[in-house]
GUTORZA-567195 format. One record per residue (C-alpha): residue in one letter; x, y, z. Coordinates in steps of 0.25 Angstrom, whole numbers, plus 5000, padded with zeros to 4 digits. Layout:
BEGIN
AXYZ ...
//
This chain:
BEGIN
M498250854965 L498750734960 W497850614957 L498150464955 Y497250394947 Q497250244950 G497050144940 N496050024942 G496849924933 R495849924923 G496050054916 G495150134925 W495350214938 L495150184953 G495150334957 R496150434960 I496950464972 Q497550594975 A499050584975 G499450724979 N499250874978 G500150984972 W500450914960 N500051024951 G501451074952 M501950954944 T502150974929 S502250824926 I501850704934 V502350564929 G501950424933 A503350374934 G503150234939 D503950184950 M505150274951 N505750244964 G505650094964 D504650074975 G503550004967 R502650124967 N502350224956 D502950364957 V502650494950 L503650594944 A503150744944 R503850864939 D503650994945 G503551134939 S505051164942 G505451034935 A505750954947 L505350804945 W504850734957 L504650584960 Y503450554968 Q503550414975 G502250344974 N501750274987 G500950174979 R499550234985 G499450354976 G500350444984 W501850484986 L502950434995 G503750564992 R504350634980 T505750654975 Q506350744966 A506850674953 G507450794946 N507350934941 G507251004928 W506050904923 N505351034918 A506251014906 M505450894902 T504150894894 A503650764898 V504050654909 V503650514909 G503850384917 P503950284907 G504350174917 D505750094916 M506350134902 N507750074905 S507349934912 D508049974924 G506849954933 R506650104936 N505550194929 D506150294921 V505650434916 L505650494902 A505650644900 R505550724888 D506250864888 T505850994881 A506650954868 G505950824867 V507050734872 L506550614880 W507450584893 L507450454900 Y507650464915 R508150334921 A507750314935 T508750264945 A508550184958 A508350304966 A506950374965 A506950494957 G508350464951 W508850464937 H509950394930 A510850494922 
//
């Protein structure tokens, strides 16, 4: 199961909401912010085969659906959602590969899209 722990705005917690089942197959789960521009926070998750999935948040602790954002992400030892790194209004992703190289994946206007 995946649990969402809601903050109370004062450094504490309101409680938890079950946000889904079957997440034990994911090797990385990242709070990436609003990746699709709808004003709701989304989640990126990498599965065991290295596929990266964008789970579009519904604003109520659940999902609108998921979109595949890429393959080969099992070559990354860390994936983080640092926000908008290049001031284009889109949240980006940083990933570190097995050689220790840090990569910036600049988001496009399309959900789960990346600039080359």
